[in-house]
C-alpha positions as CSV (number, residue, x, y, z in Angstrom):
1,X,-32.9,6.2,-13.7
2,X,-30.9,9.0,-12.2
3,X,-28.8,8.0,-9.2
4,X,-29.5,10.1,-6.1
5,X,-27.4,10.6,-3.0
6,X,-26.4,10.8,-0.4
7,X,-23.3,8.9,-1.7
8,X,-21.4,9.0,1.6
9,X,-20.5,10.7,4.8
10,X,-17.9,13.4,5.0
11,X,-16.3,15.0,8.1
12,X,-15.9,18.7,8.7
13,X,-12.5,18.5,7.0
14,X,-11.5,16.3,4.1
15,X,-8.7,15.9,1.5
16,X,-9.8,16.7,-2.1
17,X,-8.3,16.8,-5.6
18,X,-9.2,19.2,-8.4
19,X,-8.5,16.6,-11.0
20,X,-8.9,19.0,-14.0
21,X,-5.7,20.8,-12.7
22,X,-3.6,18.4,-10.8
23,X,-3.5,15.3,-8.6
24,X,-2.3,17.2,-5.6
25,X,-4.3,16.7,-2.4
26,X,-5.8,19.9,-0.9
27,X,-7.0,20.2,2.7
28,X,-10.7,21.4,2.5
29,X,-13.1,22.6,5.1
30,X,-16.6,21.3,4.7
31,X,-18.7,24.4,5.3
32,X,-22.4,24.1,5.3
33,X,-22.6,27.8,6.1
34,X,-21.1,28.7,2.7
35,X,-23.3,28.3,-0.4
36,X,-20.4,28.2,-2.9
37,X,-17.1,26.4,-2.8
38,X,-13.9,28.5,-2.8
39,X,-10.2,27.8,-3.5
40,X,-7.2,29.9,-2.5
41,X,-5.9,31.3,-5.8
42,X,-3.0,33.6,-6.6
43,X,-2.2,35.8,-9.6
44,X,-5.7,35.7,-10.9
45,X,-5.6,37.2,-14.4
46,X,-8.7,37.3,-16.7
47,X,-8.2,37.3,-20.5
48,X,-10.2,37.0,-23.7
49,X,-9.9,33.8,-25.8
50,X,-11.9,33.8,-29.0
51,X,-14.5,36.2,-27.6
52,X,-15.0,34.3,-24.4
53,X,-13.9,35.2,-20.8
54,X,-11.1,33.0,-19.5
55,X,-9.0,33.2,-16.4
56,X,-5.5,32.0,-15.5
57,X,-4.5,31.5,-11.8
58,X,-2.1,29.7,-9.6
59,X,-3.0,27.2,-6.8
60,X,-0.8,26.5,-3.9
61,X,-2.0,23.1,-2.8
62,X,0.1,22.7,0.3
63,X,-1.3,24.1,3.5
64,X,0.9,26.9,5.0
65,X,3.3,26.7,2.1
66,X,3.5,28.6,-1.2
67,X,6.5,26.7,-2.5
68,X,4.6,24.4,-4.8
69,X,2.6,26.1,-7.6
70,X,0.0,24.7,-9.9
71,X,-0.7,26.9,-12.9
72,X,-4.3,26.7,-14.2
73,X,-6.3,28.1,-17.1
74,X,-10.1,27.8,-17.3
75,X,-13.1,29.5,-18.9
76,X,-14.9,31.9,-16.5
77,X,-18.2,30.3,-15.5
78,X,-19.5,33.4,-13.7
79,X,-18.5,36.6,-11.9
80,X,-20.2,36.5,-8.5
81,X,-20.6,38.9,-5.6
82,X,-19.8,36.9,-2.5
83,X,-20.3,38.1,1.0
84,X,-17.5,36.7,3.3
85,X,-18.0,35.6,6.9
86,X,-16.8,39.0,8.0
87,X,-19.6,40.8,6.0
88,X,-17.4,42.2,3.2
89,X,-18.7,41.7,-0.4
90,X,-16.1,40.8,-3.0
91,X,-16.7,40.1,-6.8
92,X,-15.0,36.8,-7.7
93,X,-14.4,34.7,-10.8
94,X,-15.9,31.3,-10.6
95,X,-14.9,28.2,-12.7
96,X,-16.4,24.8,-13.1
97,X,-14.1,21.9,-12.3
98,X,-14.3,18.3,-11.1
99,X,-13.7,17.8,-7.4
100,X,-12.6,14.4,-6.3
101,X,-13.4,13.4,-2.7
102,X,-12.7,9.9,-1.6
103,X,-14.1,7.6,-4.3
104,X,-16.4,10.2,-5.8
105,X,-15.9,12.9,-8.4
106,X,-18.5,15.6,-9.1
107,X,-18.5,18.9,-11.0
108,X,-18.4,22.0,-8.8
109,X,-18.6,25.7,-9.2
110,X,-15.6,27.1,-7.3
111,X,-14.8,30.8,-6.7
112,X,-11.2,32.0,-6.9
113,X,-10.1,34.2,-3.9
114,X,-7.2,34.9,-1.6
115,X,-7.6,32.6,1.4
116,X,-4.1,33.2,2.7
117,X,-5.3,34.2,6.2
118,X,-7.7,31.3,6.5
119,X,-7.0,27.9,8.0
120,X,-7.9,26.0,4.8
121,X,-7.0,26.4,1.2
122,X,-10.4,25.3,0.1
123,X,-14.0,25.4,1.3
124,X,-16.6,22.9,0.1
125,X,-20.0,24.7,0.2
126,X,-23.6,23.6,0.3
127,X,-24.1,23.6,-3.5
128,X,-21.4,20.9,-3.8
129,X,-22.6,18.9,-0.8
130,X,-26.3,19.0,-1.4
131,X,-27.9,15.6,-2.3
132,X,-24.5,14.0,-2.3
133,X,-23.1,13.8,1.2
134,X,-24.2,13.8,4.8
135,X,-21.8,15.8,7.0
136,X,-20.7,14.4,10.3
137,X,-19.4,17.6,12.0
138,X,-17.8,15.7,14.8
139,X,-15.4,13.8,12.6
140,X,-12.6,14.4,10.1
141,X,-10.8,12.6,7.2
142,X,-13.6,10.1,6.5
143,X,-12.9,10.0,2.7
144,X,-9.1,9.7,2.8
145,X,-7.8,8.4,-0.5
146,X,-6.5,4.9,-0.5
147,X,-2.7,4.7,-0.7
148,X,-1.0,1.9,-2.7
């Protein structure tokens, strides 16, 4: 039988890991107003690999710092027109990757965009949260990873 959520409760901000790319923790805003999840990506460069669309990009996992760089390569899942909160539409590449939050890891579609002016390097949107988590918008850091 298929296991159904919700699996847990998340706050309005949580630490996540994109385990396909690195073990770095990324501060994410849980945003039920956004349909799709998004990550702050730099140097986004599409390329062809054996007739398929791929993209290479860089992540800067540390909030308010560009010193640490994680280089990533992934197949393009989609190209999507996304309307931002200020009403501007932008065509973005999206990739499929595993997002680890607390004890759970789920596949997610994530769009690549410049979020340099935003307060969070990552947004977790409704598509990722749906049927998995309940959001307690008055709390934060409910799924902090355990430290050894």
